[in-house]
VEXGUDO-723891 format. One record per atom (N, C-alpha, C): x, y, z; residue in three letters; residue number from 0; atom name. Coordinates in pm, 1 decimal. Last residue first. Example, Ala and Ser with C-alpha at 12.3 -4.5 7.8 and 13.67 -1.06 7.14 Angstrom:
<nodes>
+----------+----------+----------+------+-----+------+
:        X :        Y :        Z : rest :  nr : atom :
+----------+----------+----------+------+-----+------+
:   1285.0 :   -225.0 :    708.0 :  SER :   1 :    N :
:   1367.0 :   -106.0 :    714.0 :  SER :   1 :   CA :
:   1290.0 :      3.0 :    787.0 :  SER :   1 :    C :
:   1319.0 :   -569.0 :    780.0 :  ALA :   0 :    N :
:   1230.0 :   -450.0 :    780.0 :  ALA :   0 :   CA :
:   1320.0 :   -330.0 :    780.0 :  ALA :   0 :    C :
+----------+----------+----------+------+-----+------+
</nodes>
This chain:
<nodes>
+----------+----------+----------+------+-----+------+
:        X :        Y :        Z : rest :  nr : atom :
+----------+----------+----------+------+-----+------+
:    814.8 :   -452.5 :  -3054.4 :  LYS :  83 :    N :
:    746.6 :   -327.5 :  -3071.1 :  LYS :  83 :   CA :
:    727.2 :   -296.1 :  -3218.4 :  LYS :  83 :    C :
:    747.1 :   -778.7 :  -2935.0 :  THR :  82 :    N :
:    824.7 :   -693.4 :  -3023.9 :  THR :  82 :   CA :
:    745.4 :   -564.5 :  -3048.9 :  THR :  82 :    C :
:    703.2 :   -843.2 :  -2591.3 :  TYR :  81 :    N :
:    642.6 :   -833.6 :  -2725.0 :  TYR :  81 :   CA :
:    737.8 :   -745.2 :  -2808.7 :  TYR :  81 :    C :
:    870.5 :  -1045.1 :  -2373.8 :  GLY :  80 :    N :
:    863.1 :   -906.5 :  -2424.1 :  GLY :  80 :   CA :
:    809.3 :   -910.2 :  -2569.1 :  GLY :  80 :    C :
:    866.0 :  -1271.0 :  -2232.6 :  LYS :  79 :    N :
:    972.6 :  -1251.7 :  -2331.0 :  LYS :  79 :   CA :
:    982.0 :  -1110.5 :  -2376.2 :  LYS :  79 :    C :
:    637.6 :  -1234.0 :  -2079.7 :  HIS :  78 :    N :
:    764.8 :  -1248.1 :  -2010.6 :  HIS :  78 :   CA :
:    881.8 :  -1229.9 :  -2103.9 :  HIS :  78 :    C :
:    439.0 :  -1211.4 :  -2277.4 :  TYR :  77 :    N :
:    451.3 :  -1110.5 :  -2180.0 :  TYR :  77 :   CA :
:    593.6 :  -1114.2 :  -2116.3 :  TYR :  77 :    C :
:    468.5 :  -1459.9 :  -2412.6 :  ARG :  76 :    N :
:    501.0 :  -1331.7 :  -2479.8 :  ARG :  76 :   CA :
:    521.7 :  -1215.5 :  -2385.3 :  ARG :  76 :    C :
:    378.0 :  -1629.8 :  -2209.7 :  ILE :  75 :    N :
:    513.5 :  -1641.0 :  -2261.8 :  ILE :  75 :   CA :
:    555.5 :  -1512.7 :  -2328.7 :  ILE :  75 :    C :
:    112.8 :  -1541.5 :  -2179.5 :  MET :  74 :    N :
:    209.1 :  -1530.1 :  -2065.9 :  MET :  74 :   CA :
:    348.9 :  -1538.0 :  -2113.2 :  MET :  74 :    C :
:     14.4 :  -1610.6 :  -2423.7 :  ILE :  73 :    N :
:     10.4 :  -1471.7 :  -2384.0 :  ILE :  73 :   CA :
:    108.7 :  -1453.0 :  -2267.1 :  ILE :  73 :    C :
:     44.4 :  -1887.2 :  -2429.1 :  GLY :  72 :    N :
:    122.7 :  -1806.7 :  -2525.8 :  GLY :  72 :   CA :
:    123.5 :  -1660.0 :  -2483.4 :  GLY :  72 :    C :
:   -141.6 :  -2001.7 :  -2260.4 :  PRO :  71 :    N :
:     -1.4 :  -1991.9 :  -2218.5 :  PRO :  71 :   CA :
:     79.9 :  -1898.5 :  -2304.3 :  PRO :  71 :    C :
:   -432.4 :  -1995.1 :  -2207.5 :  TYR :  70 :    N :
:   -362.9 :  -1908.2 :  -2301.6 :  TYR :  70 :   CA :
:   -217.5 :  -1889.2 :  -2259.8 :  TYR :  70 :    C :
:   -637.5 :  -2123.2 :  -2048.8 :  ASN :  69 :    N :
:   -542.9 :  -2200.6 :  -2129.5 :  ASN :  69 :   CA :
:   -486.0 :  -2109.7 :  -2244.5 :  ASN :  69 :    C :
:   -793.2 :  -1996.9 :  -1870.4 :  TYR :  68 :    N :
:   -841.5 :  -2003.9 :  -2002.1 :  TYR :  68 :   CA :
:   -751.3 :  -2072.0 :  -2105.5 :  TYR :  68 :    C :
:   -634.8 :  -2016.2 :  -1634.8 :  LYS :  67 :    N :
:   -778.2 :  -2052.3 :  -1632.1 :  LYS :  67 :   CA :
:   -831.4 :  -2078.3 :  -1773.3 :  LYS :  67 :    C :
:   -392.4 :  -1905.0 :  -1718.0 :  THR :  66 :    N :
:   -402.9 :  -2047.8 :  -1678.7 :  THR :  66 :   CA :
:   -545.8 :  -2093.5 :  -1684.6 :  THR :  66 :    C :
:   -460.1 :  -1643.3 :  -1771.0 :  CYS :  65 :    N :
:   -403.8 :  -1725.4 :  -1877.1 :  CYS :  65 :   CA :
:   -409.7 :  -1876.1 :  -1845.5 :  CYS :  65 :    C :
:   -546.7 :  -1564.8 :  -1512.8 :  ILE :  64 :    N :
:   -640.2 :  -1559.6 :  -1627.0 :  ILE :  64 :   CA :
:   -587.2 :  -1651.2 :  -1734.6 :  ILE :  64 :    C :
:   -305.9 :  -1595.1 :  -1369.5 :  GLU :  63 :    N :
:   -428.7 :  -1663.4 :  -1325.0 :  GLU :  63 :   CA :
:   -526.7 :  -1673.8 :  -1443.1 :  GLU :  63 :    C :
:   -134.0 :  -1422.6 :  -1500.9 :  GLU :  62 :    N :
:   -108.8 :  -1565.9 :  -1502.2 :  GLU :  62 :   CA :
:   -233.4 :  -1647.9 :  -1462.7 :  GLU :  62 :    C :
:   -256.0 :  -1180.3 :  -1428.7 :  LEU :  61 :    N :
:   -248.5 :  -1220.1 :  -1567.2 :  LEU :  61 :   CA :
:   -224.9 :  -1366.7 :  -1584.7 :  LEU :  61 :    C :
:   -215.4 :  -1185.7 :  -1152.9 :  TYR :  60 :    N :
:   -351.6 :  -1189.0 :  -1206.2 :  TYR :  60 :   CA :
:   -354.1 :  -1231.4 :  -1351.4 :  TYR :  60 :    C :
:     62.8 :  -1172.5 :  -1149.9 :  SER :  59 :    N :
:     -8.6 :  -1281.0 :  -1080.8 :  SER :  59 :   CA :
:   -145.4 :  -1296.5 :  -1138.8 :  SER :  59 :    C :
:    116.2 :   -932.4 :  -1278.4 :  GLU :  58 :    N :
:    167.9 :  -1056.9 :  -1332.9 :  GLU :  58 :   CA :
:     94.5 :  -1180.2 :  -1276.6 :  GLU :  58 :    C :
:    -13.8 :   -748.7 :  -1108.6 :  PHE :  57 :    N :
:    -51.4 :   -756.4 :  -1245.0 :  PHE :  57 :   CA :
:    -13.2 :   -894.8 :  -1300.3 :  PHE :  57 :    C :
:    128.7 :   -787.2 :   -868.4 :  TRP :  56 :    N :
:    -12.9 :   -816.1 :   -874.5 :  TRP :  56 :   CA :
:    -58.7 :   -838.0 :  -1016.3 :  TRP :  56 :    C :
:    381.8 :   -702.0 :   -952.0 :  GLU :  55 :    N :
:    363.0 :   -837.9 :   -907.0 :  GLU :  55 :   CA :
:    214.6 :   -879.0 :   -912.5 :  GLU :  55 :    C :
:    324.9 :   -430.2 :  -1013.2 :  THR :  54 :    N :
:    377.5 :   -520.8 :  -1117.1 :  THR :  54 :   CA :
:    348.6 :   -666.9 :  -1074.7 :  THR :  54 :    C :
:    234.6 :   -208.2 :   -881.2 :  LYS :  53 :    N :
:    155.4 :   -327.5 :   -876.5 :  LYS :  53 :   CA :
:    198.2 :   -431.0 :   -976.9 :  LYS :  53 :    C :
:    349.6 :     66.9 :   -715.7 :  ASP :  52 :    N :
:    392.2 :    -37.5 :   -807.0 :  ASP :  52 :   CA :
:    311.1 :   -164.7 :   -781.7 :  ASP :  52 :    C :
:    100.3 :    328.7 :   -679.3 :  GLU :  51 :    N :
:    205.0 :    241.4 :   -632.0 :  GLU :  51 :   CA :
:    229.0 :    124.5 :   -725.7 :  GLU :  51 :    C :
:   -103.4 :    447.8 :   -841.0 :  GLN :  50 :    N :
:     19.7 :    519.3 :   -807.8 :  GLN :  50 :   CA :
:    133.5 :    427.5 :   -765.8 :  GLN :  50 :    C :
:   -272.9 :    266.8 :  -1106.3 :  LEU :  49 :    N :
:   -251.1 :    297.3 :   -961.2 :  LEU :  49 :   CA :
:   -118.1 :    366.5 :   -945.3 :  LEU :  49 :    C :
:   -284.3 :    185.4 :  -1370.0 :  LEU :  48 :    N :
:   -312.6 :    322.3 :  -1338.6 :  LEU :  48 :   CA :
:   -287.8 :    360.7 :  -1194.9 :  LEU :  48 :    C :
:   -247.9 :    -89.8 :  -1375.2 :  ILE :  47 :    N :
:   -146.2 :     -3.8 :  -1439.7 :  ILE :  47 :   CA :
:   -164.1 :    143.2 :  -1398.5 :  ILE :  47 :    C :
:   -477.2 :   -175.5 :  -1253.1 :  LEU :  46 :    N :
:   -350.2 :   -197.5 :  -1183.3 :  LEU :  46 :   CA :
:   -240.9 :   -110.7 :  -1243.2 :  LEU :  46 :    C :
:   -659.4 :   -115.9 :  -1451.6 :  GLY :  45 :    N :
:   -666.4 :    -45.4 :  -1325.0 :  GLY :  45 :   CA :
:   -538.9 :    -60.2 :  -1246.0 :  GLY :  45 :    C :
:   -607.4 :   -307.8 :  -1647.8 :  PRO :  44 :    N :
:   -572.4 :   -170.2 :  -1671.9 :  PRO :  44 :   CA :
:   -572.5 :    -84.4 :  -1544.8 :  PRO :  44 :    C :
:   -710.5 :   -550.4 :  -1507.8 :  LEU :  43 :    N :
:   -572.5 :   -530.1 :  -1535.7 :  LEU :  43 :   CA :
:   -536.7 :   -383.2 :  -1564.9 :  LEU :  43 :    C :
:   -988.0 :   -576.5 :  -1486.8 :  TYR :  42 :    N :
:   -915.3 :   -542.8 :  -1365.7 :  TYR :  42 :   CA :
:   -770.5 :   -500.3 :  -1397.3 :  TYR :  42 :    C :
:  -1084.2 :   -675.3 :  -1728.2 :  GLU :  41 :    N :
:  -1113.1 :   -538.0 :  -1689.9 :  GLU :  41 :   CA :
:  -1033.2 :   -487.9 :  -1567.8 :  GLU :  41 :    C :
:  -1021.0 :   -949.4 :  -1730.5 :  VAL :  40 :    N :
:   -940.5 :   -853.0 :  -1811.5 :  VAL :  40 :   CA :
:   -962.1 :   -713.0 :  -1762.7 :  VAL :  40 :    C :
:  -1228.1 :  -1060.0 :  -1575.2 :  GLY :  39 :    N :
:  -1088.4 :  -1064.2 :  -1529.1 :  GLY :  39 :   CA :
:  -1004.0 :   -963.1 :  -1602.3 :  GLY :  39 :    C :
:  -1443.8 :  -1002.7 :  -1735.1 :  ASP :  38 :    N :
:  -1446.7 :   -957.0 :  -1592.7 :  ASP :  38 :   CA :
:  -1303.7 :   -955.2 :  -1539.3 :  ASP :  38 :    C :
:  -1378.5 :  -1148.8 :  -1965.3 :  LEU :  37 :    N :
:  -1373.3 :   -998.6 :  -1967.5 :  LEU :  37 :   CA :
:  -1378.5 :   -938.3 :  -1829.5 :  LEU :  37 :    C :
:  -1427.8 :  -1407.4 :  -1865.6 :  LEU :  36 :    N :
:  -1299.9 :  -1369.6 :  -1915.3 :  LEU :  36 :   CA :
:  -1281.4 :  -1216.3 :  -1910.3 :  LEU :  36 :    C :
:  -1700.1 :  -1381.9 :  -1814.7 :  ASP :  35 :    N :
:  -1609.8 :  -1415.6 :  -1705.2 :  ASP :  35 :   CA :
:  -1465.6 :  -1379.7 :  -1743.5 :  ASP :  35 :    C :
:  -1808.8 :  -1337.5 :  -2070.5 :  ALA :  34 :    N :
:  -1821.7 :  -1235.7 :  -1966.4 :  ALA :  34 :   CA :
:  -1719.8 :  -1262.3 :  -1848.7 :  ALA :  34 :    C :
:  -1748.2 :  -1584.9 :  -2189.7 :  ILE :  33 :    N :
:  -1688.5 :  -1461.5 :  -2242.3 :  ILE :  33 :   CA :
:  -1693.0 :  -1349.4 :  -2132.6 :  ILE :  33 :    C :
:  -1904.3 :  -1749.2 :  -2030.6 :  LYS :  32 :    N :
:  -1761.6 :  -1776.1 :  -2041.0 :  LYS :  32 :   CA :
:  -1689.5 :  -1646.4 :  -2084.7 :  LYS :  32 :    C :
:  -2159.9 :  -1651.5 :  -2079.2 :  GLU :  31 :    N :
:  -2109.3 :  -1651.3 :  -1944.0 :  GLU :  31 :   CA :
:  -1956.0 :  -1665.8 :  -1940.8 :  GLU :  31 :    C :
:  -2202.4 :  -1705.7 :  -2343.7 :  THR :  30 :    N :
:  -2177.9 :  -1567.1 :  -2306.0 :  THR :  30 :   CA :
:  -2123.7 :  -1557.9 :  -2167.8 :  THR :  30 :    C :
:  -2042.3 :  -1989.7 :  -2487.1 :  PRO :  29 :    N :
:  -2146.3 :  -1934.6 :  -2393.1 :  PRO :  29 :   CA :
:  -2106.7 :  -1789.9 :  -2349.7 :  PRO :  29 :    C :
:  -1922.2 :  -1944.4 :  -2819.3 :  GLN :  28 :    N :
:  -1906.6 :  -1994.5 :  -2683.7 :  GLN :  28 :   CA :
:  -2010.3 :  -1927.1 :  -2594.3 :  GLN :  28 :    C :
:  -1910.4 :  -1890.9 :  -3097.0 :  ASN :  27 :    N :
:  -2039.4 :  -1912.1 :  -3032.6 :  ASN :  27 :   CA :
:  -2027.6 :  -1983.6 :  -2894.6 :  ASN :  27 :    C :
:  -1675.5 :  -1813.1 :  -3203.1 :  LEU :  26 :    N :
:  -1693.8 :  -1957.6 :  -3190.3 :  LEU :  26 :   CA :
:  -1824.3 :  -1996.8 :  -3121.8 :  LEU :  26 :    C :
:  -1695.1 :  -1537.7 :  -3165.3 :  TYR :  25 :    N :
:  -1704.7 :  -1595.6 :  -3304.1 :  TYR :  25 :   CA :
:  -1729.1 :  -1742.9 :  -3303.4 :  TYR :  25 :    C :
:  -1643.4 :  -1536.8 :  -2889.3 :  ALA :  24 :    N :
:  -1776.0 :  -1497.8 :  -2942.7 :  ALA :  24 :   CA :
:  -1794.4 :  -1549.9 :  -3080.1 :  ALA :  24 :    C :
:  -1374.4 :  -1616.3 :  -2883.6 :  LEU :  23 :    N :
:  -1478.5 :  -1697.3 :  -2819.4 :  LEU :  23 :   CA :
:  -1617.8 :  -1662.1 :  -2868.4 :  LEU :  23 :    C :
:  -1265.3 :  -1396.4 :  -3011.7 :  ASN :  22 :    N :
:  -1262.8 :  -1526.9 :  -3077.1 :  ASN :  22 :   CA :
:  -1359.9 :  -1621.2 :  -3017.0 :  ASN :  22 :    C :
:  -1298.7 :  -1203.8 :  -2815.0 :  ARG :  21 :    N :
:  -1370.7 :  -1188.6 :  -2940.4 :  ARG :  21 :   CA :
:  -1378.4 :  -1322.6 :  -3012.7 :  ARG :  21 :    C :
:  -1121.7 :  -1307.6 :  -2625.8 :  ALA :  20 :    N :
:  -1264.4 :  -1293.9 :  -2593.2 :  ALA :  20 :   CA :
:  -1347.7 :  -1281.4 :  -2722.8 :  ALA :  20 :    C :
:   -883.2 :  -1273.2 :  -2769.1 :  GLU :  19 :    N :
:   -931.6 :  -1410.0 :  -2736.1 :  GLU :  19 :   CA :
:  -1077.6 :  -1407.4 :  -2701.8 :  GLU :  19 :    C :
:   -868.5 :   -994.1 :  -2769.9 :  ILE :  18 :    N :
:   -882.2 :  -1065.6 :  -2898.3 :  ILE :  18 :   CA :
:   -934.6 :  -1209.2 :  -2872.9 :  ILE :  18 :    C :
:   -831.5 :   -954.0 :  -2497.5 :  ILE :  17 :    N :
:   -951.1 :   -900.2 :  -2564.6 :  ILE :  17 :   CA :
:   -977.8 :   -971.2 :  -2696.3 :  ILE :  17 :    C :
:   -580.7 :  -1066.5 :  -2471.5 :  LEU :  16 :    N :
:   -690.0 :  -1124.9 :  -2405.3 :  LEU :  16 :   CA :
:   -828.1 :  -1077.7 :  -2461.1 :  LEU :  16 :    C :
:   -429.3 :   -892.2 :  -2633.6 :  ASP :  15 :    N :
:   -442.3 :  -1036.0 :  -2672.7 :  ASP :  15 :   CA :
:   -562.6 :  -1102.0 :  -2604.4 :  ASP :  15 :    C :
:   -449.6 :   -658.2 :  -2476.0 :  GLN :  14 :    N :
:   -503.1 :   -661.3 :  -2610.3 :  GLN :  14 :   CA :
:   -521.9 :   -805.2 :  -2656.6 :  GLN :  14 :    C :
:   -305.0 :   -745.1 :  -2254.0 :  ILE :  13 :    N :
:   -443.9 :   -710.3 :  -2238.5 :  ILE :  13 :   CA :
:   -509.8 :   -713.5 :  -2373.6 :  ILE :  13 :    C :
:    -58.4 :   -767.8 :  -2378.7 :  ALA :  12 :    N :
:   -119.9 :   -886.7 :  -2318.3 :  ALA :  12 :   CA :
:   -268.9 :   -863.9 :  -2302.2 :  ALA :  12 :    C :
:     -1.2 :   -505.7 :  -2445.8 :  LYS :  11 :    N :
:    -18.5 :   -604.2 :  -2554.9 :  LYS :  11 :   CA :
:    -86.8 :   -732.4 :  -2499.1 :  LYS :  11 :    C :
:     29.0 :   -395.9 :  -2193.5 :  ILE :  10 :    N :
:    -81.1 :   -350.7 :  -2276.3 :  ILE :  10 :   CA :
:   -103.0 :   -448.0 :  -2390.8 :  ILE :  10 :    C :
:    255.5 :   -539.6 :  -2108.7 :  ALA :   9 :    N :
:    129.6 :   -549.5 :  -2031.7 :  ALA :   9 :   CA :
:     13.3 :   -506.0 :  -2119.9 :  ALA :   9 :    C :
:    449.5 :   -461.8 :  -2289.4 :  SER :   8 :    N :
:    408.6 :   -602.2 :  -2284.8 :  SER :   8 :   CA :
:    278.3 :   -620.2 :  -2215.2 :  SER :   8 :    C :
:    472.8 :   -193.0 :  -2211.4 :  HIS :   7 :    N :
:    437.1 :   -227.6 :  -2348.1 :  HIS :   7 :   CA :
:    383.7 :   -371.4 :  -2352.5 :  HIS :   7 :    C :
:    555.9 :   -218.9 :  -1932.6 :  LEU :   6 :    N :
:    431.1 :   -155.3 :  -1973.0 :  LEU :   6 :   CA :
:    385.2 :   -191.5 :  -2113.2 :  LEU :   6 :    C :
:    794.8 :   -300.3 :  -1843.9 :  LYS :   5 :    N :
:    698.5 :   -407.9 :  -1878.0 :  LYS :   5 :   CA :
:    561.7 :   -348.4 :  -1928.0 :  LYS :   5 :    C :
:    941.4 :    -86.7 :  -1775.6 :  ASN :   4 :    N :
:    997.5 :   -175.2 :  -1875.2 :  ASN :   4 :   CA :
:    902.5 :   -283.1 :  -1920.6 :  ASN :   4 :    C :
:    792.3 :     23.1 :  -1566.3 :  SER :   3 :    N :
:    788.0 :     86.9 :  -1703.2 :  SER :   3 :   CA :
:    847.7 :     -2.5 :  -1814.3 :  SER :   3 :    C :
:    604.5 :   -178.5 :  -1359.9 :  ASP :   2 :    N :
:    742.5 :   -146.8 :  -1406.3 :  ASP :   2 :   CA :
:    732.5 :    -94.9 :  -1550.0 :  ASP :   2 :    C :
:    281.9 :    -22.1 :  -1316.6 :  ILE :   1 :    N :
:    371.4 :   -140.2 :  -1324.0 :  ILE :   1 :   CA :
:    504.3 :    -95.0 :  -1376.3 :  ILE :   1 :    C :
:     55.4 :    133.4 :  -1097.3 :  MET :   0 :    N :
:    148.8 :    135.2 :  -1203.2 :  MET :   0 :   CA :
:    222.6 :      4.2 :  -1206.2 :  MET :   0 :    C :
+----------+----------+----------+------+-----+------+
</nodes>
């Protein structure tokens, strides 16, 4: 699980990463790049579902993905809180 105050932002961040993966496909980027991004994204929902608090792990992994693929806006929105 992650901090309940951050759950909405976490789900929106995952959604944004999936949208970015789709954009890579539309831009005809190599399938290996898209698959690598999605391999990272698929780990995030599992952290939300665990019984113990994994907020720090979630944030660390999200930051790693956003840094690797140059999506700073997703990290900024996560920390600011997405509007509901």
